[in-house]
N, C-alpha and C positions, 0 to 999 in steps of 0.2 A: 413785585419782582421777588423771586425766591432767593435763597442763598446760593451764590455762584460757586463758592469754594467750601462746600460742606465737608469734602474729603480731600485732603491735600495730596496724598499719594494714591494713584490709581493703578500703577504698574503697567498701564497701556503703552508707555514709552520705553519700557525696558528693552525692547528689541531694536531701538534706534530710530523709531518713527514717532511722529507727534500728530495731533489732530489740529487741522485748521478750523477757523470759525464756521466754515460751511459743512463741517463734518468729515471732510476728506482727510486721508492720512498721507503724510509725506515724510521723507527722510529728514531727520533733525538737522542735517547739514545742507539742506537745499537752500538756494538763494533767497526764497521767500522767507524762510524761518530766520536766515542770517539777517535779512533786512529788518524784520520787525524786532528781532532780538537786539540789533544794534541801535534801533530807535529806543528800545527800552533802556539800554545802557546809557544813551544820551540823556534820557529823561532822568535817570538816576544821578548822572553827573550834574545836571542842572539843579536837582534837589540838594546836592552837596553844596553848590554855590549859594543857594538860599540859606542853607543851614549855617553857613559861615557868618551870617549876620549882615548881609548887604542892606542898604537903606530900603525903607518900606516901599518906595516907588518901584525900584528895580525888583524887589522881591515879589510884588504883585504882578509885574509884567512877566517875570519868569514863571510864576505860578500859572498864569493864563497860558503860557507857552507849554507848560507841562500838560495841561488839559488837551491842548491841540495835539501834542505828541502822542497822548494816549489815543486820541481819535485817529491820528495818522497810523499808529501801530495797528489799531483794529482794522483799518482799511487794508493794510498789507496782509493781515491775518485772514481776512474774509475776501477771497477773490470775487471781483465784481462789485464790491461795496465801495461807496464814495462818502467821505466825510470832510475832506479838506477841499477848499475852493478859493477863489480869488479874494474873497473877503478876509480870509486868514492871512493871505500874503500881503494884502493892503495894510492890515493891522501891523504886521512886522515892519513894513516899510515906513509906516508912520512913526513907530517907536524908534527905529533906526535913525530916521532923519532928525528927530528931536534930540537924541543923544549926540549925534555926530555934529550938530550945529555948534556945540560948545567946545569942540575939540580942535586943537591946532592941526594944520595940515601935516601930513606925513612926508618926511623927506628921506627917511631911512626905514629899513625893515625893523620890526620890533621882535626882540627875543621873547619867547614864552616865559613869563615869570612876573616879577614885581612882588606885590604882597600875595598872601595866600588866596584871597578871593579872585584876584586877577589870574594867578597861575592855574587855579582850579577851573576858571572860565575858559582858559586856553585849552585845557584838556577836553572840556565839553565841546569847544569849537572843532577840535581835531576829530572827536568821535562823530560829530555832525557831518564833517566832510567824508568820513568813512561810510556813514549811513547813506549819504548821497551817492557815493560811488557804487555801493551795493545795489541801491534801487535802480540806478542807471543800467547796471548789468542785468538786473531782473527784467527791466522794461524791454530789453532786446528780445526776450523770449516770451513774455507774458504781457497782457494788457494791464497797464498801470495808469491810474488817473494822473494826467500831466501836472496838475497843481502840486502833487506830492513832491516831485523833483524840484519844482520852483520853490516850494516852501522850505525844503531842506537847504537849498542854495541860499535863499534869503536869510534863513536862520543862522547859517554859519557867518554871513556878513554881519548880522546883528550881534552875534556872540563876540566877534572880533572887536566891534565898536564898544561893547560892554567891557571887554578886557581892558581897553584903553581908559574907559571911565573908571573902572574899579582900581586900576593902577594909580589913579590920581587921588583916591581916597587917602585920608591921613596926610595930605600934602606931599605925597610921593610922586614919582613920574615913571614912565615906561623905561625899559632897558633897551636901548637901541643897539642894533647890530653894528659892530665896528669892523668893517671889511679890511681896514688897514692896520689892525692891531698888531700884526706880526712885523710890519715894516718898521715900526718904532723900536723894536727890539733886535733888529738885524745888526750884525757888526759892520762897521764902516770900512 
């Protein structure tokens, strides 16, 4: 395989278009570019979670997910190409089930936050949800491999569970939403 990025700037996008993996050119703000660009943003956010020094097991799981996201992004960049399948989804579900088994049941909503790793993972989770919404919109107009949407949906679930796991690092816990917080401060 040759060098993929021997020249970083090409000037071909200066007019507001970009090349897809099949050689076709599209506007930089089209849904397909928005979809794989948001998947790239998600991948970067997950890289940030890893860089924060999460434990080795979670780091390895997230690194595998980063590889999947690169495959998923390439699938979105090359119309008609498929890289994500049910095996990828099954792997996410297995990881999710293992992490979730040790967590207490939720009785309240959780506020995004906690320690830095958990808060950063919450950002990744919300970017994942945005990527999923964009791919759903794209799928209305173009053929999208159905496992792509399932993968993003399951990944956002896994990231939520990982937020809960990471919030418990260092003996801390999650920040629960207090829907009655103003009632305690109301004048009698």
